[in-house]
C-alpha positions in Angstrom: 6.2 3.6 187.1 7.9 6.3 189.0 11.6 7.1 188.8 12.0 5.7 192.3 10.4 2.4 191.3 12.7 2.2 188.3 15.9 2.6 190.2 16.3 -1.1 191.1 15.7 -2.1 187.5 18.3 0.5 186.3 20.8 -0.8 188.9 20.2 -4.4 187.7 20.7 -3.3 184.1 23.9 -1.4 185.0 25.3 -4.3 187.0 24.6 -6.7 184.1 26.2 -4.3 181.6 29.3 -3.9 183.7 29.6 -7.7 184.1 29.2 -8.2 180.3 31.9 -5.5 179.6 34.2 -7.1 182.1 33.7 -10.6 180.6 34.4 -9.2 177.1 37.5 -7.5 178.3 38.6 -10.7 180.0 38.5 -12.5 176.7 41.4 -10.3 175.5 43.5 -11.3 178.6 42.9 -15.0 178.1 43.0 -15.4 174.3 44.9 -13.8 171.4 43.1 -10.8 169.9 41.9 -12.7 166.8 40.4 -15.5 168.9 38.8 -13.1 171.4 37.3 -11.1 168.5 35.7 -14.2 167.1 34.4 -15.4 170.5 33.0 -11.9 171.3 31.2 -11.9 167.9 29.7 -15.4 168.7 31.7 -17.0 165.9 33.1 -20.5 165.9 36.9 -20.5 166.4 38.6 -22.8 163.9 41.9 -24.4 164.8 44.9 -23.1 162.9 48.3 -24.4 161.9 51.5 -22.3 161.8 54.8 -23.3 160.2 57.0 -21.5 162.6 56.0 -20.7 166.2 58.2 -19.8 169.2 57.2 -20.9 172.7 59.0 -19.2 175.6 59.2 -20.9 179.0 60.6 -19.2 182.0 61.2 -20.8 185.3 63.3 -19.5 188.2 66.1 -22.0 189.0 66.0 -23.0 192.7 62.8 -21.0 193.3 61.7 -23.1 196.2 65.1 -22.7 197.9 65.0 -18.9 197.3 61.5 -18.5 198.5 62.3 -20.4 201.7 64.8 -17.8 202.8 62.7 -14.7 201.8 59.6 -13.3 203.4 56.4 -13.9 201.4 56.1 -10.2 200.6 59.7 -10.2 199.2 58.9 -13.2 197.0 55.7 -11.5 195.7 57.6 -8.3 195.0 60.3 -10.2 193.2 57.7 -12.1 191.0 55.7 -8.9 190.4 58.8 -7.0 189.1 59.9 -9.9 187.0 56.5 -10.6 185.4 55.6 -7.0 184.9 58.9 -6.7 182.9 58.0 -9.9 180.9 54.5 -8.6 180.3 55.8 -5.2 179.0 58.3 -7.0 176.7 55.6 -9.4 175.5 53.4 -6.5 174.4 56.4 -4.7 172.8 57.4 -7.8 170.8 53.9 -9.2 170.2 54.3 -12.3 172.4 51.0 -13.7 173.6 51.3 -14.6 177.3 49.8 -18.0 177.7 50.1 -18.5 181.5 51.8 -17.3 184.6 51.8 -19.8 187.5 54.0 -19.4 190.5 57.5 -18.9 189.1 56.7 -20.0 185.6 55.9 -17.7 182.6 54.9 -19.1 179.2 54.5 -17.0 176.0 54.0 -17.8 172.3 54.8 -15.7 169.2 54.3 -16.0 165.4 50.7 -17.1 165.8 49.2 -14.6 163.4 
């Protein structure tokens, strides 16, 4: 097999590797580190109980009314700035971001 013949196989392998790396990285965006580590290692993730957990819910009061009078780009900019600040604070204070949907942000802490 010549180098030229091998190029498609190399490209396929590189594409598959990039996909696997991206999927592995995505685990850490979706799950707490401990859970992502276990999933990545192919281990079973057992449920846990915690005596003291804090769940933080954020919701913008009158968001629908506010977004009606703002341009879509202004609404997106406002949410971007707000949730980037929340994300930075969550990393600083070890809060696991559970979800961001529309104007709602949910985080959990004390799950170690």
